[in-house]
N, C-alpha and C positions, 0 to 999 in steps of 0.2 A: 504494500499499499504506500503510495507516494502522495505528498502534499506539495503544491506549487504556490508561490506567492512572489510578491515584490516588496522589498523594504524601501520606502520612499523617505527622502530627507533623513538619512541615517547618520546621527551624530555619534562619533566615537570620542570619548574622553578617557585618557589613560593616565594611570598613576604608578609610580615606583614605590614599593613598600619595603621597609626593612625586613629581611628574611626572618629574623628572630621574632617579629611580631605578627607574622602571617599565620592564619588559622591552620590547624592540622588538616591534612587531606585524607580522604578515604583511600585505602589501598585498592589497586596498585598504583594510583596516581602519585606523581612527584613533581615538585615545582621545577620550572626552568629558572636557574639561579644565575645572576649576573654580578660580576665584581665592579664596584665603583668606589673610588677614593678609599680603598682599603676595607670596605664593608660589602656584604652580600645583600642583593635586592631581588625582589620578584615583582611581577606586574599584575595589575588589576585594571579592569575597564568597566565603564558604563556605556551601554549602547541605547540610544533613544531614537525611536523611529515609528513610522506609520506602516503597518502591514496592509497591503492592498491586494484584493482579489484572491485571498486564501481559498484554495479549493483542492478537492481530491481529484486525481486523474480519472477516477471512475464516475465522478459527479461534477463534470466541468461547468455546469450551469449554476451551481450553488456556490456563491462566492461571498466572503466576508472581509471586511476592512475595519481596522481599529488601531489605536496607538499602543505602544508597548515599550517597556524598559527592561533590560536585563543587565545584571552585574555578574562579571566573570573573572576568573583568574586563569593564568597561563601555565600549562603543565605538560609533562610527558605522560602518556598512558603506559600500560604494562608492556606494550610492544615498542616503546620508545618513539611513538609518533607524536609530534606537536599537536596539542589538543587544548580545549578549554573546559573548565568546570564551572557550570552556572551556579552561582550562589543565591541569586534572587531573580525571579521573573514577576513583573508587575503588569497587569492588564486591566481593562475595564471589568467591573463586576460581572456583567452578563457573559463575559468570555471565560471566566474561571471554570465553570462546570465542563465546558468543551475541552479546555486545556488539560484538565485532570482526567477526563474520561477518554478522550481520543489520543492526546499526546502523552498521557501519563507523566505530566510535568507538574511540579509543586508551585503552580502559579497562585498569586494572591492579587487582591483587587486594589486599585488606586484611582485617583482623579488626575487627569492629564490636561495640561495647557501647553500645546505644542505649536510652534510656528510652522510655516511652509516656505522655507528659504528658496526652494526652486521656483516658487510662484512669485517671489519678490526678491530677485537676486540683487537688485540695486539698493536694498535696505542697508543702512549703516550698521545695524546690529539686529540680533534676534534673541528671544528669551524663551527658555524651557522651564517648566515647573511640573513636579509630580508631588502629590500629597497622598500619604498612606498613614491613616490614623493620625498620630501626633508627629510623624516624621516627614521631612520634605527634602527634595532635591531641587535646587534652583540654580540655573546656569544662564550666563549671557555670553554670546559669541559673536565674532565679527570676522570677516575675511582678513587674512594676514599672510605674509610670506611663510613658507615652511620653517618651523622652529621647534626645537626640543628644549624643554625646561629642566627641572630638577630630576636627576636620576641617570642611569646608565645610558651611554651613547651607543646606539645599536648599529650605527653606520650611516650611510646616506639616507635621505628622506625616503627614497623608494625602498630601501632595505627595511626601514622602520615600518612602512606601510605593510610590506609583505610579512613581517614578523607577526603583526597583530591580526592580519586578515587571512593569511593562507594556512588555515587550520581545518582540515577536513573532518575532524572528530570532535564532538562535544559530549559532555556527560552531565547528568542530573542525578540527584538522590531522590528516590521515590519509594516510599514505604520501606525504608531501611535497606534499600538496595541501590547499587550504582547502575544506572542505565545509560548505555551509549546511544548517541544520536548522530547519524552521519548526514552531512549536507554537501551540496555542490552549489557553487555560486561564482558569478563573474562580476567584478566591479568595473563600471564603465567610465567613471569620472570621480575625481577627488578634489574637494575644495579645502585647502589648509585654513585652519581657524585659530584665532586667539580666544581662549575661553577663560572667563572669570567665574569662580564658584562663590555664590552668595550663601548657600546652605547645602550641606551634604550629610545631614543626619540620617537620611534614608539609606545611604551606603555605609556610613560609619557604624550603623547598628549591626551590620554583618561582620564587621572587623573590630570587635570590641577591644582587642589588645593593641591596635594601631593608634598612634597619637592622632587625635582629630585634626590637628593642624596640617597633617600630611595632605588631606583632601582639598586644602585651599590652593595647592600649587600643582596643577596637572603637569605630567611629563610631556604630553602632546595631545593634539586634537585635530579632527578634520570632519568633513561632512561628505557623504556620498549621496548624490541626488537620487540614484536608483540602483538597487542591487537585486537581480533575480535570484531566487532561492528554490531549491528542490530538497525536500526532507524525505528520507527513506524510513518509514516506520515499521515495515514488516520484519526487519532484522533486529528489533530491540531485544536485548538479552540481558537479564538481570545477573549481576555479579554480587555474591555475598560479601558483606562487609563486617568487620569486627564491631560489636554493639557499641563499644565506648567511643568509636571514632565518628559516629553518625550525627550526633546531636547538633554540633556546631553548624553543619551545613544544612540539615533538615530544618532547623529553626528559622532560617532565612527564607 
């Protein structure tokens, strides 16, 4: 079973986290660790986007569209393949039952205020806001030259883009099990952005040991106006996890 969709106006915001404060991972995942100024760092990202035309290949005329945010960390899986572990997925409330039943993903509900930069490319800035219970994520972004802020230098701008985007495997924790999710996608265009973080409590809640000040200084950011996706759900296979290692991920 395959799902197809497009992510429109997909904002990537990336942060470098001190390795010692990063949350424990479920086996067999392990962090990609980077040396910088004598210390070890790992990366986390928030992706904010509009899903457009989500549909099953078997039901092409039934299509759904809605905003979403996911928070992820960058890891190697048990086969050494660069992957991501989703720590939080936030969708509108009416989407939560579908995400849990069909996608077997631990989605939670939130309220979204998203701009559409591709519809107003001449604007001098855009603002994103997500509210979930008492926590918020508030960002402001504007077009800028490619730049890297605090954290490890991954190479050229294109190398940095590829590092975060070229990951064919994702993982979620669902009912105390680690589930793989394979995707295929092609990015057609990238707009480098300068992003200011006004509030990051929604993300900081998932990383309780990380100094909250870290979230005020992103490593890098950009926007992809359109990214086609294909999700393969038929091959989802649960992997058993040690009981004590699940709570930190599942709680997000």
